[in-house]
Each structure stands twice: as C-alpha cells, then as structure tokens.
C-alpha positions, 0 to 999 in steps of 0.5 A: 242758681248764678255762678259767682265772679270769682269762681269764673275767673278762677276756672278762666285763670286754670283753663289759660294756665293749662292752655299755656303749659299745653303749648309749651310742651308741644313746641319745646323739646325733650332734648336742646340739641335736636338737629333733626332738622336742620341736618336732614338732607334736601334734594334739588335740580337745577335747570341746567339739570344737576343734582345736589344735595343740601342739609335745611340749615345750608338750603336756608342760607343759599335761599336766604341770600338770593332773594330766596330762590336756592340756586345750583352750586355749581352753575347758580342756575334756579333750582327746584326740590325733588323726590330722591327715590329711595330705591333708584336714588334718581331725583323726582318731581313730587306730585300734588303739593308737594307730595310724595309720589307712590310710584317713582318714574324712574324705575317703577317702584312701589313708594309706600 
C-alpha cells in the first residue's frame, strides 16, 4: 500500500515545525535579562606573572580590541586563561584541552 503524497508532505511539515519549536526552546531563555555568562569571572595570568580577573564581557572587549589576544591591564603583556583553585585561590593552568585540574598543583587539594 502506497502512502499518498499529501500525507508525506503533512508529516514533513509537522516534523519541521516540531524541530523548529525545540530549537527555539533550547536556545531561548525564560528570563531575557540572564547575564550569567557575561558576568561570570574569568581568571588570567600574563607573561609577567600578574594575575587578574575579568568578566566574560570584559574579556571579549579586550581581546577584540587587541586582534584576539588577551592582554594584561597592568603591563599590556599577553595573558592566558587560568583556573582559580577554590581552596587556595591560586591561578593554575588548565589540564588537557581546557579541563579543570583534579588536584591543585599549589595546595594539593582534591578538586572534584
């Protein structure tokens, strides 16, 4: 038994509408004023060993103004993002491909 073309088109339209709804629901936020990402602190250390903290929005502004390179606000040297240990507050390197370390190299605390 062959399925009529009208039914096939109807099923395709419903499937596309459903996919569009779920994508819209996934990428929209209930609160339009959600600033969690832009206000999340980001930690950096420059090549001159100055540690500093910025928000994600400030990081984007600084790196955009400097050809994609994050610079130290104190000495203008290039900086790299770090992980801040919640136990000793030291800025340490990420491990692997940007993953948080499991043990702080400074205070040896387990970071689960």
